[in-house]
C-alpha positions as CSV (number, residue, x, y, z in Angstrom):
1,M,78.1,112.4,108.1
2,K,74.8,114.0,107.6
3,S,73.9,116.0,104.6
4,F,73.7,119.4,106.3
5,Y,77.4,119.1,107.1
6,K,78.2,119.1,103.5
7,F,77.2,122.7,103.3
8,F,79.3,123.7,106.4
9,S,82.8,124.6,105.6
10,Y,85.6,127.0,106.5
11,S,89.0,127.3,105.0
12,L,92.3,128.4,106.1
13,L,92.9,131.2,103.5
14,I,96.4,131.6,102.4
15,S,97.3,133.5,99.2
16,L,100.5,132.2,97.8
17,F,102.5,134.2,95.3
18,A,105.4,131.9,94.8
19,L,108.4,132.8,92.5
20,I,109.0,129.5,90.9
21,G,110.7,128.8,87.6
22,S,108.2,128.7,84.8
23,C,107.4,125.5,83.0
24,S,104.7,124.3,80.8
25,T,104.4,120.7,81.8
26,E,103.6,118.7,84.9
27,N,106.7,118.1,86.9
28,P,108.1,115.0,88.6
29,V,108.2,114.6,92.3
30,V,111.5,115.8,94.0
31,P,112.6,113.5,96.8
32,P,113.0,115.1,100.2
33,D,116.2,115.4,102.2
34,P,117.1,111.8,103.3
35,T,118.4,113.1,106.7
36,S,114.9,113.4,107.9
37,P,112.8,110.2,108.0
38,E,109.7,109.8,105.9
39,I,106.8,109.4,108.2
40,G,103.8,109.2,105.8
41,T,102.3,110.4,102.6
42,L,100.9,113.8,101.5
43,E,98.3,114.1,98.8
44,S,96.5,117.1,97.3
45,S,93.1,117.3,95.6
46,P,93.0,118.8,93.1
47,D,96.6,118.4,92.0
48,I,96.3,121.0,89.2
49,I,95.2,124.6,89.4
50,E,95.1,127.7,87.2
51,Q,97.4,130.7,87.4
52,N,96.2,133.7,89.5
53,T,93.0,131.8,90.3
54,S,91.8,131.3,93.9
55,T,91.4,127.6,94.4
56,N,90.5,125.5,97.5
57,V,92.9,122.6,97.7
58,T,92.5,119.8,100.2
59,F,95.8,118.3,101.6
60,R,95.7,115.0,103.4
61,F,98.6,113.5,105.2
62,T,98.4,109.8,106.1
63,L,100.6,108.8,109.0
64,G,102.8,105.7,108.6
65,S,102.2,102.5,110.4
66,G,103.7,102.3,113.9
67,I,104.3,106.0,114.1
68,S,102.6,108.4,116.5
69,I,102.5,112.2,116.5
70,S,104.1,113.7,119.6
71,D,102.1,116.9,119.8
72,T,99.1,116.3,117.4
73,L,100.4,119.0,115.1
74,V,101.2,118.3,111.4
75,R,102.7,121.2,109.6
76,L,102.1,122.0,105.9
77,S,104.8,123.9,104.2
78,K,106.0,125.0,100.8
79,A,109.1,122.9,99.8
80,D,112.3,124.3,98.3
81,N,114.0,122.7,95.3
82,S,116.0,120.5,97.7
83,G,112.8,119.0,99.1
84,N,113.0,120.7,102.5
85,P,110.3,122.8,104.2
86,S,110.5,126.5,103.5
87,T,107.4,128.7,104.1
88,Q,104.9,127.2,106.6
89,L,101.3,127.5,105.5
90,G,99.5,126.1,108.5
91,F,98.4,122.9,110.1
92,L,96.7,119.7,109.1
93,Q,94.3,118.2,111.6
94,D,92.9,114.8,112.4
95,N,89.7,116.1,114.1
96,G,86.8,114.7,112.0
97,N,85.8,118.3,111.0
98,L,84.5,118.4,107.5
99,G,85.3,122.1,107.5
100,N,89.0,121.3,107.2
101,G,88.3,118.3,105.0
102,D,88.8,115.6,107.7
103,E,86.3,112.8,107.7
104,I,87.1,110.7,110.8
105,A,88.8,111.9,114.0
106,G,91.7,109.9,115.2
107,D,92.2,107.7,112.1
108,G,95.7,108.8,111.3
109,V,94.7,111.0,108.4
110,F,95.4,114.7,108.9
111,S,93.6,117.1,106.6
112,G,93.3,120.8,105.8
113,I,91.7,123.0,103.1
114,F,93.9,125.8,101.9
115,T,93.0,128.5,99.4
116,L,95.9,128.7,96.9
117,V,96.7,131.6,94.5
118,E,99.8,131.0,92.4
119,S,101.1,133.8,90.2
120,T,103.6,131.6,88.2
121,T,103.0,128.5,86.1
122,G,104.8,125.3,86.8
123,A,105.3,123.0,89.8
124,S,104.4,124.2,93.3
125,R,105.8,121.8,95.9
126,Y,104.4,121.0,99.3
127,I,105.6,118.9,102.3
128,A,104.1,117.8,105.6
129,G,106.2,117.6,108.8
130,A,105.7,116.6,112.4
131,N,107.4,115.6,115.6
132,V,106.8,111.9,115.9
133,T,107.6,108.9,118.0
134,T,108.6,105.7,116.3
135,G,110.2,102.7,117.9
136,G,110.3,104.6,121.2
137,V,112.5,107.4,119.6
138,S,111.3,111.0,119.1
139,V,112.3,112.5,115.8
140,S,111.3,115.3,113.4
141,G,110.0,113.6,110.2
142,K,108.4,114.7,107.0
143,S,106.4,113.4,104.0
144,K,107.4,112.8,100.5
145,I,107.0,115.9,98.3
146,D,103.5,116.5,96.8
147,T,103.3,118.6,93.7
148,V,100.5,120.9,92.6
149,T,100.9,122.0,89.0
150,V,99.9,125.5,87.9
151,F,98.6,126.0,84.3
152,N,97.8,129.2,82.4
153,L,94.2,130.4,82.8
154,I,91.9,129.4,80.0
155,S,90.5,132.5,78.3
156,S,87.0,132.7,76.9
157,S,88.6,133.5,73.5
158,N,90.6,130.2,73.7
159,V,87.4,128.3,74.3
160,T,85.5,130.1,71.5
161,Q,88.3,129.3,69.1
162,V,88.0,125.6,69.8
163,T,84.2,125.5,69.5
164,S,84.2,127.7,66.4
165,V,86.8,125.5,64.6
166,L,84.8,122.3,65.5
167,A,81.6,123.9,64.2
168,A,83.4,124.9,61.0
169,G,84.8,121.4,60.7
170,Q,81.3,119.9,61.0
171,N,80.0,122.2,58.2
172,T,83.0,121.3,56.0
173,F,82.3,117.6,56.5
174,V,78.5,117.9,55.8
175,T,79.1,120.0,52.7
176,A,81.7,117.6,51.3
177,L,79.3,114.7,52.1
178,G,76.8,116.3,49.8
179,G,73.8,114.3,51.2
180,N,75.4,111.0,50.2
181,V,77.0,108.9,53.0
182,N,79.0,107.0,50.4
183,N,81.1,110.1,50.1
184,Y,82.4,109.7,53.6
185,T,86.1,109.1,52.8
186,T,86.3,112.2,50.6
187,A,84.4,114.2,53.2
188,Y,86.7,113.0,56.0
189,N,89.9,113.8,54.2
190,T,88.6,117.2,53.1
191,T,87.7,118.0,56.7
192,V,91.1,117.0,58.0
193,A,92.8,119.2,55.4
194,F,90.5,122.1,56.3
195,L,91.2,121.9,60.0
196,Q,94.9,121.9,59.4
197,T,94.6,125.4,57.9
198,Q,92.6,127.0,60.7
199,P,94.0,129.7,62.9
200,G,95.2,128.5,66.3
201,V,95.4,124.8,65.2
202,S,98.8,123.3,66.0
203,S,98.1,119.8,64.7
204,V,95.4,117.5,63.5
205,V,95.3,113.7,64.1
206,G,93.1,112.0,61.5
207,P,94.8,108.6,60.8
208,S,93.7,106.4,57.9
209,G,91.1,104.0,59.0
210,S,89.7,106.2,61.8
211,T,86.5,108.1,61.6
212,S,87.3,110.6,64.4
213,I,89.6,113.6,64.3
214,E,91.7,115.0,67.1
215,V,92.5,118.7,66.9
216,N,95.2,120.3,69.0
217,F,95.4,124.0,69.5
218,S,98.4,126.3,70.2
219,S,96.5,127.4,73.4
220,G,97.1,124.0,74.8
221,L,93.5,122.9,74.5
222,T,92.4,119.9,72.5
223,G,89.2,119.3,70.6
224,G,87.9,116.8,68.2
225,L,85.1,115.5,66.0
226,I,83.4,112.1,66.5
227,L,81.6,111.1,63.3
228,S,78.8,108.4,63.6
229,T,75.8,107.4,61.6
230,A,72.3,106.6,62.5
231,D,70.0,104.1,60.7
232,A,66.4,104.9,59.7
233,S,65.2,104.2,63.2
234,G,67.7,106.7,64.8
235,T,70.0,104.0,66.3
236,V,73.7,104.9,66.3
237,N,75.2,101.6,65.2
238,T,78.8,102.2,66.1
239,R,80.8,103.1,69.2
240,G,82.3,106.2,67.6
241,G,82.7,105.6,63.9
242,F,81.2,106.2,60.5
243,I,79.6,103.4,58.4
244,N,77.0,103.5,55.7
245,P,73.7,102.8,57.5
246,N,72.2,101.6,54.3
247,D,74.7,98.7,54.3
248,I,73.3,97.3,57.6
249,T,71.2,94.4,56.5
250,S,71.1,92.4,59.7
251,V,72.2,92.4,63.3
252,H,73.5,89.7,65.5
253,R,71.5,89.0,68.6
254,P,73.1,87.1,71.5
255,S,71.5,83.8,72.3
256,G,72.2,80.6,74.2
257,S,74.6,80.0,77.0
258,D,77.5,81.7,75.2
259,S,76.9,84.4,72.6
260,L,79.9,83.5,70.6
261,K,78.6,80.0,70.0
262,T,76.6,81.5,67.1
263,K,79.5,83.6,65.8
264,R,82.6,81.4,66.0
265,N,84.9,81.7,63.0
266,T,87.4,78.9,63.5
267,K,89.5,80.1,60.5
268,Q,90.2,83.4,62.2
269,T,93.4,83.5,64.3
270,V,94.5,86.7,66.0
271,P,97.7,86.6,68.1
272,I,97.3,87.6,71.7
273,E,99.5,90.6,72.5
274,R,100.6,90.4,76.1
275,Q,102.6,92.7,78.3
276,T,105.0,91.6,81.1
277,R,102.9,90.7,84.1
278,G,104.0,91.6,87.6
279,D,103.6,94.1,90.4
280,N,102.3,97.6,89.6
281,P,105.4,99.6,88.5
282,L,104.2,102.7,90.4
283,F,106.3,103.6,93.4
284,V,104.9,102.0,96.5
285,K,104.4,104.7,99.2
286,P,105.3,103.3,102.6
287,S,101.9,103.9,104.3
288,S,99.5,105.1,101.7
289,Q,96.0,103.6,102.1
290,I,95.1,104.2,98.4
291,E,98.2,103.8,96.3
292,R,99.7,100.5,97.2
293,D,100.0,97.7,94.7
294,N,98.5,94.4,95.8
295,I,101.7,93.1,97.4
296,N,100.1,90.7,99.8
297,L,97.5,89.1,97.4
298,D,97.7,86.6,94.6
299,P,98.8,88.7,91.7
300,N,96.2,86.9,89.5
301,T,93.3,87.9,91.7
302,V,91.0,90.8,90.8
303,G,90.8,93.1,93.9
304,N,87.1,93.3,94.4
305,R,83.7,92.8,92.7
306,N,82.7,96.4,92.5
307,V,81.5,96.9,88.9
308,L,81.3,100.2,87.1
309,I,79.3,100.4,83.9
310,Y,79.9,103.8,82.2
311,A,77.2,104.2,79.5
312,P,76.7,107.8,78.4
313,Y,75.2,106.9,75.0
314,E,72.8,104.1,76.0
315,A,69.8,106.0,74.5
316,A,71.7,106.5,71.3
317,F,72.9,102.9,71.0
318,A,69.5,101.4,71.9
319,P,68.5,98.6,71.5
320,Y,72.1,97.4,71.4
321,N,73.2,97.9,75.0
322,E,75.2,95.6,77.3
323,R,74.5,97.0,80.7
324,T,71.5,94.7,81.6
325,K,73.3,91.6,80.2
326,I,76.4,92.3,82.2
327,K,74.4,92.6,85.4
328,E,72.3,89.5,84.7
329,N,75.4,87.4,83.8
330,L,77.4,88.4,86.9
331,N,74.5,87.9,89.2
332,T,74.1,84.3,88.0
333,S,77.5,83.6,89.5
334,N,77.6,81.4,92.6
335,C,79.2,84.4,94.3
336,K,76.7,87.0,95.3
337,A,79.2,89.7,96.0
338,F,78.9,91.8,92.8
339,T,77.8,95.4,93.3
340,F,77.0,97.7,90.4
341,T,77.4,101.4,89.8
342,E,75.6,102.4,86.6
343,L,76.2,105.8,85.1
344,V,73.8,106.1,82.2
345,N,73.3,108.9,79.6
346,Q,73.7,112.4,81.3
347,E,74.7,110.7,84.6
348,A,77.9,109.7,82.9
349,T,79.9,112.9,83.7
350,V,83.5,113.5,84.1
351,K,83.1,114.1,87.9
352,S,81.3,110.8,88.3
353,I,84.4,108.8,87.5
354,L,87.1,110.7,89.4
355,D,87.0,107.7,91.8
356,M,87.1,105.1,89.0
357,T,90.1,103.3,90.6
358,K,87.9,101.8,93.3
359,Y,86.3,99.3,90.9
360,G,87.5,95.8,90.1
361,F,85.7,95.6,86.8
362,V,85.2,98.7,84.5
363,V,83.1,98.7,81.4
364,L,83.3,101.7,79.1
365,A,80.2,101.5,76.9
366,T,80.8,104.8,75.0
367,H,82.4,106.4,72.0
368,G,86.1,106.1,71.7
369,V,88.8,107.9,69.7
370,Q,92.0,106.3,68.4
371,G,92.9,104.5,71.6
372,R,93.6,107.8,73.3
373,W,90.2,109.1,74.3
374,F,86.7,108.0,75.5
375,L,83.7,110.3,75.7
376,S,81.5,111.3,78.6
377,G,77.8,112.2,78.3
378,E,78.3,115.6,79.8
379,T,77.6,118.6,77.6
380,F,80.5,121.1,77.4
381,D,79.0,124.3,78.8
382,T,81.0,127.2,80.2
383,N,78.0,128.2,82.3
384,A,77.7,124.9,84.0
385,T,78.7,124.5,87.7
386,N,81.4,121.9,86.9
387,Y,83.1,124.0,84.3
388,N,85.4,125.8,86.8
389,T,86.4,122.4,88.2
390,Y,87.2,121.0,84.8
391,R,89.1,124.0,83.5
392,P,92.5,123.0,84.9
393,M,92.0,119.5,83.5
394,L,91.4,121.1,80.1
395,S,94.6,123.1,80.4
396,A,96.5,120.0,81.4
397,G,95.3,118.1,78.4
398,R,93.5,115.5,80.5
399,L,90.1,116.6,79.1
400,G,89.1,117.7,75.6
401,I,86.1,119.2,73.9
402,F,84.6,116.8,71.3
403,N,81.8,117.6,68.9
404,N,79.7,114.4,68.8
405,I,78.1,114.4,65.3
406,V,75.5,111.8,64.2
407,I,74.8,111.8,60.5
408,S,71.4,110.4,59.2
409,S,71.1,107.8,56.4
410,T,70.4,110.7,54.0
411,G,73.5,112.7,55.0
412,G,72.0,115.2,57.3
413,V,72.9,116.0,60.8
414,N,70.8,114.2,63.4
415,V,72.8,115.3,66.5
416,S,75.6,117.8,67.1
417,R,76.7,118.3,70.7
418,N,80.0,119.3,72.3
419,V,80.8,116.9,75.1
420,Y,83.9,116.3,77.3
421,G,86.3,113.6,76.2
422,M,88.7,112.0,78.7
423,K,92.3,111.4,77.5
424,S,94.6,108.6,78.6
425,T,96.3,111.2,80.9
426,F,93.0,111.6,82.7
427,V,93.2,108.0,83.7
428,S,96.9,108.0,84.6
429,N,96.4,111.0,86.9
430,L,93.4,109.5,88.8
431,A,93.8,109.3,92.6
432,G,94.7,105.8,93.9
433,S,95.4,102.7,91.9
434,F,93.2,100.0,90.3
435,P,92.9,96.8,92.4
436,N,94.2,94.4,89.8
437,S,91.2,95.5,87.7
438,I,89.7,94.2,84.4
439,I,88.9,96.9,81.9
440,L,86.5,96.3,79.0
441,N,86.8,99.3,76.7
442,N,83.7,98.6,74.6
443,S,84.2,101.7,72.5
444,C,85.7,102.2,69.1
445,E,89.4,102.0,68.5
446,G,90.4,101.1,72.0
447,T,93.5,99.4,70.9
448,M,94.3,101.4,67.8
449,N,97.0,103.0,70.0
450,A,98.4,101.8,73.3
451,D,97.8,105.1,75.2
452,L,94.6,104.1,77.1
453,Q,95.8,100.5,77.6
454,N,99.0,101.8,79.1
455,A,97.3,104.4,81.3
456,F,95.0,101.7,82.8
457,T,97.7,99.1,83.4
458,G,100.0,101.8,84.7
459,K,97.5,102.6,87.4
460,G,97.2,98.9,88.5
461,A,94.6,97.4,86.1
462,K,95.8,94.0,84.9
463,T,93.7,93.1,81.9
464,Y,92.4,95.4,79.1
465,Y,90.0,94.4,76.3
466,G,89.4,96.6,73.3
467,Y,89.0,96.9,69.5
468,T,91.4,97.8,66.8
469,K,89.0,99.9,64.7
470,V,85.5,101.2,64.6
471,V,83.2,98.6,66.1
472,N,79.5,98.0,65.5
473,S,77.4,98.1,68.6
474,D,75.7,94.7,68.2
475,F,79.2,93.0,68.0
476,A,80.4,95.0,71.1
477,V,77.4,93.8,73.0
478,I,78.1,90.2,72.1
479,M,81.7,90.5,73.3
480,A,80.5,92.0,76.6
481,D,77.8,89.3,77.0
482,T,80.3,86.5,76.3
483,L,83.0,87.9,78.5
484,T,80.8,88.3,81.6
485,K,79.2,84.9,81.2
486,R,82.6,83.3,81.2
487,L,83.9,85.4,84.1
488,A,80.8,84.5,86.1
489,R,81.6,80.8,85.6
490,G,85.0,81.4,87.2
491,L,87.1,81.4,84.1
492,N,90.2,83.7,84.0
493,T,90.6,86.6,81.6
494,G,92.4,84.6,79.0
495,Q,89.8,81.8,79.0
496,S,87.0,84.4,78.9
497,F,88.5,86.0,75.8
498,F,87.7,84.9,72.2
499,A,89.7,86.1,69.3
500,A,86.8,87.4,67.2
501,T,86.5,89.9,64.4
502,D,83.5,92.1,63.8
503,P,81.9,90.6,60.6
504,R,80.9,94.0,59.3
505,A,83.1,96.7,58.0
506,P,85.5,98.0,59.0
507,N,86.0,94.6,60.7
508,A,87.4,95.6,64.1
509,V,89.5,92.9,65.8
510,Y,88.6,92.3,69.5
511,Q,91.9,92.1,71.5
512,I,93.1,91.3,75.0
513,K,96.1,93.2,76.5
514,G,98.0,92.6,79.7
515,S,97.4,89.5,81.8
516,N,95.5,86.4,80.7
517,D,95.4,85.0,84.2
518,M,93.2,87.3,86.2
519,S,90.1,86.0,87.9
520,F,87.8,86.7,90.8
521,S,88.8,85.1,94.1
522,L,86.9,82.2,95.6
523,S,89.0,82.0,98.8
524,L,88.7,84.2,101.9
525,S,91.7,86.6,102.0
526,N,92.8,89.9,103.5
527,G,90.6,89.2,106.5
528,N,93.1,91.0,108.6
529,F,93.1,94.0,106.3
530,E,96.9,94.0,106.3
531,T,97.2,95.0,102.7
532,G,96.3,98.5,104.0
533,N,93.2,98.6,101.7
534,L,90.1,96.7,100.8
535,E,91.7,94.2,98.4
536,N,89.4,91.2,97.9
537,W,86.6,93.0,99.8
538,T,83.7,94.5,97.9
539,K,82.4,97.7,99.5
540,D,78.9,98.9,99.4
541,G,78.4,102.3,101.1
542,D,80.9,103.4,103.7
543,G,83.6,100.9,104.2
544,R,87.4,101.5,104.5
545,V,90.6,100.4,106.1
546,I,92.3,102.5,108.9
547,S,95.3,102.0,111.0
548,R,93.8,103.5,114.2
549,L,90.7,105.2,115.5
550,G,91.6,107.5,118.4
551,S,93.3,105.3,120.9
552,I,91.9,102.1,119.4
553,N,94.4,99.9,117.6
554,P,93.9,96.8,115.4
555,T,93.7,93.5,117.3
556,Q,96.8,92.5,115.4
557,G,99.1,94.0,112.8
558,S,98.7,97.5,111.6
559,S,95.3,97.7,109.9
560,M,91.6,97.1,110.6
561,G,88.4,97.5,108.7
562,I,85.6,99.9,109.5
563,I,82.0,100.1,108.3
564,S,79.6,102.8,109.4
565,T,76.2,104.4,109.0
566,G,77.8,107.3,107.2
567,L,81.0,108.9,108.6
568,G,82.6,112.0,107.1
569,F,81.5,112.9,103.5
570,T,79.8,109.5,103.1
571,T,76.0,109.3,103.9
572,A,75.3,105.7,102.9
573,S,75.4,102.9,105.5
574,G,78.2,100.5,104.7
575,S,79.0,96.9,104.2
576,L,82.0,94.7,103.3
577,I,81.3,91.7,101.2
578,Q,83.5,88.7,100.2
579,C,82.7,85.3,98.8
580,F,84.6,82.0,98.9
581,I,84.3,78.3,98.8
582,V,83.9,76.5,102.1
583,T,86.2,73.5,101.8
584,N,85.4,70.0,103.1
585,T,87.7,70.6,106.1
586,Q,86.4,74.0,107.2
587,S,83.7,74.5,109.7
588,T,83.9,77.9,111.5
589,I,84.1,81.5,110.5
590,S,85.4,83.9,113.2
591,L,86.0,87.6,113.4
592,K,86.7,90.4,115.9
593,W,84.3,93.4,116.1
594,N,84.0,96.6,118.1
595,F,80.8,98.6,118.0
596,L,81.0,102.4,118.5
597,S,77.9,104.7,118.5
598,E,76.6,108.1,119.3
599,E,73.2,106.6,120.0
600,F,74.5,105.4,123.4
601,L,73.3,106.4,125.9
602,E,70.5,108.8,125.1
603,F,68.7,106.7,122.6
604,I,68.7,103.4,124.4
605,G,65.1,102.2,124.5
606,S,64.0,104.4,121.5
607,Q,63.1,103.7,117.9
608,F,66.6,104.7,116.9
609,Q,68.3,101.4,116.6
610,D,71.6,101.3,114.6
611,F,72.8,97.8,114.2
612,F,75.6,95.5,113.2
613,Q,74.7,92.2,111.4
614,V,76.5,89.4,109.7
615,K,74.8,87.6,106.8
616,I,75.6,84.5,104.8
617,V,74.3,84.4,101.2
618,T,74.2,81.0,99.7
619,Q,75.0,80.3,96.0
620,S,71.3,80.1,95.4
621,G,70.8,83.6,96.7
622,A,69.2,82.7,100.0
623,E,70.2,85.1,102.8
624,V,70.7,83.9,106.4
625,V,71.3,86.3,109.2
626,V,73.8,84.6,111.5
627,F,74.4,87.5,113.9
628,R,72.7,90.8,114.7
629,R,73.1,93.3,117.5
630,T,71.1,96.6,117.8
631,I,71.6,99.5,120.2
632,D,69.2,98.0,122.7
633,Q,70.6,94.5,122.5
634,I,74.1,95.8,123.1
635,A,72.9,98.0,125.9
636,A,71.3,95.0,127.6
637,Q,74.4,92.9,127.1
638,F,76.7,95.5,128.7
639,G,74.2,96.7,131.4
640,A,73.8,100.2,130.0
641,T,70.8,102.5,130.3
642,T,70.1,106.1,129.4
643,M,71.5,107.0,132.9
644,N,74.3,104.5,133.3
645,Q,76.9,103.3,130.8
646,G,77.3,100.0,132.4
647,T,80.5,98.3,131.1
648,L,80.4,100.3,127.8
649,I,83.5,102.5,127.4
650,R,83.1,106.2,126.9
651,M,85.5,107.3,124.1
652,S,84.7,111.0,123.7
653,P,86.4,113.5,123.4
654,G,89.1,111.3,122.0
655,I,86.8,110.0,119.3
656,V,84.2,112.3,117.8
657,F,81.7,111.6,115.0
658,D,79.3,114.5,114.5
659,Q,76.6,114.7,117.2
660,G,77.0,113.2,120.6
661,D,79.3,111.3,122.9
662,V,80.7,108.0,121.5
663,Y,80.6,104.8,123.6
664,M,82.1,101.4,122.5
665,T,81.9,97.8,123.3
666,D,85.6,97.2,122.9
667,W,86.8,94.2,120.9
668,Q,84.4,91.2,120.8
669,T,84.8,87.8,119.2
670,L,82.2,86.2,117.0
671,S,82.3,82.7,115.6
672,F,79.6,80.7,113.8
673,D,79.3,77.3,112.1
674,V,79.5,76.9,108.4
675,T,79.6,73.2,108.2
676,P,76.3,73.0,106.3
677,Y,77.9,75.0,103.5
678,R,80.9,72.7,102.8
679,N,81.9,72.4,99.2
680,Q,79.7,75.4,98.4
681,V,80.3,79.1,97.5
682,I,79.0,81.4,100.2
683,T,79.1,85.2,100.5
684,I,79.7,86.9,103.9
685,K,78.2,90.4,104.4
686,L,79.3,92.5,107.3
687,E,76.7,95.3,107.6
688,A,76.2,98.5,109.5
689,G,72.7,99.9,109.4
690,D,70.4,102.7,110.5
691,V,66.9,102.3,112.0
692,G,64.9,105.5,112.7
693,D,67.1,108.1,111.1
694,S,70.7,108.8,110.0
695,I,71.5,111.7,112.3
696,Y,73.6,109.9,114.9
697,D,76.5,107.9,113.6
698,T,77.6,104.3,114.4
699,A,80.8,102.6,113.3
700,I,81.9,99.0,113.6
701,L,85.6,98.1,113.6
702,L,86.5,94.7,112.1
703,D,89.6,92.5,112.2
704,E,90.8,88.9,112.0
705,V,88.0,87.6,109.7
706,A,89.0,84.0,109.1
707,I,87.6,80.6,108.3
708,N,88.9,77.5,110.0
């Protein structure tokens, strides 16, 4: 959808003053009355709001597979304590109108934006209902309950109390340090004791061996101090911890084909702690497109090759940064399907990782706190635009305010800045689930406690790497370099791990948690999209899985893929990418495609030429276009002109994008020879593209991608 639509919105305004029993914590979901069948899933965003504060909440109901709405109306209601509809609030629509939060018309996702005002803290419950037809029978069905939790409004005095206590804690630490970094332990203990006496402080967490302090307030807010040191050149040498910079006599620089070949300590043995492997223990919603576990895939396969590198302190850690090494290493793989999202310095905000669950490999190159927190690069500022969005997350304890303090080699303060910290509960409450992901927590103390590890694995990640204590940056870079070199060679997560210990104080141990058996797939799978999501496909731009588009159904099963030039809130043209080995007995790739565009008929013969193309990328990186069709080429094939649709099929008004009438080719079959690539790794790219401009939208439906 085009950018100007982002600024067009309207809301169904409903003020809700619900008399619900008060509670101070987030509440579990209440199951609905079993006499009415469950017909889909309901989700809200955000799922937490503040008391007596007008908040726009988007509700989305995803219709279950094989179910159709009888009258196109999906009702949104408040739910009573028995899980049954009470007060009806309005309707959710599948009309492709961004004004009510709906991205694609006819895709089985019904959306609505409602302005909520809740007068009572606690759980506010919602339910969707509709008259549906399933198995030829008409019934009245409803969704599982969705809960929006209401928290007390944060007052300015609450915030001032936190920032004032943190500032006083900093002053206490610096005074006790007395200009001598060797006085660190005394200064740390003095600061912990001081903070425990401050008004409004309910508890202080400053464990022995840590160099960070968590401060909990009776208001429900959390703050903290991150204490780091800089050497004479200004480099912060740890990922969230205090060491004497004058003790740093040398650094370890990665070299050779495997960084650890220069660092092996064969006498060091660290037992590998492993959790029980298996399916994601989260409840599997019947038809959710974003919260399924990977039930149809090899449980040892990472779901995609989308890589997130979250590096808010790259400037401070320089020259000891892993981002470039990670990209170089993974790009040397025979598989050319890795895509990278790099959030660096101030780009590494809280908001930027609210969609973190879409990545198959996540690297947190930041400061960490006690295995419970990791830091963003975003300054805490009550005047910033994002502050109002973050306030409920602060109230819920998912975010905290941390004073990031960097001490010079002479004991002075180089840097002091309040930033947002993300707690383990921030991770466990993210939308969706991780696709069998690998997590490299390359910050300090990532395994000091199990909170972050459990949050990631509880959301579907399968392998988690971290450090027991404060880790030096050069050692963390070596671990990242070695890990990604080995993963790129096709080794699994256990084979890619090396039980190493940071040779410098405080001698953090590098650990692996979860599964030792995860690896990136080298076989074509989920070509029919029947997992209900993009498992094993790497997405670039707009790509997703849907169960229907208007009257168009998958060629088989209940799901199909879709790529576009930018539908809904997405503005980037999309592609789906997968790599695999062509075996000695395989010779042909085949797939089904259906091209739909608003550029028909008006722009036939013009410079506006949206296209669909299929590329093969060899393991050497050479790209071969095996199929390409533009607007004009499709028009010629189907006998269409600006005045005559030929055999193209007009789909409007049943299918609407954002500008003009939509015409489609209907399902077509493509097959091409891959015999020359036998016994090689190849990457297939299915791409939608724009030529001319991005005003009129094009979408390509995909199904039955297979190799024979």
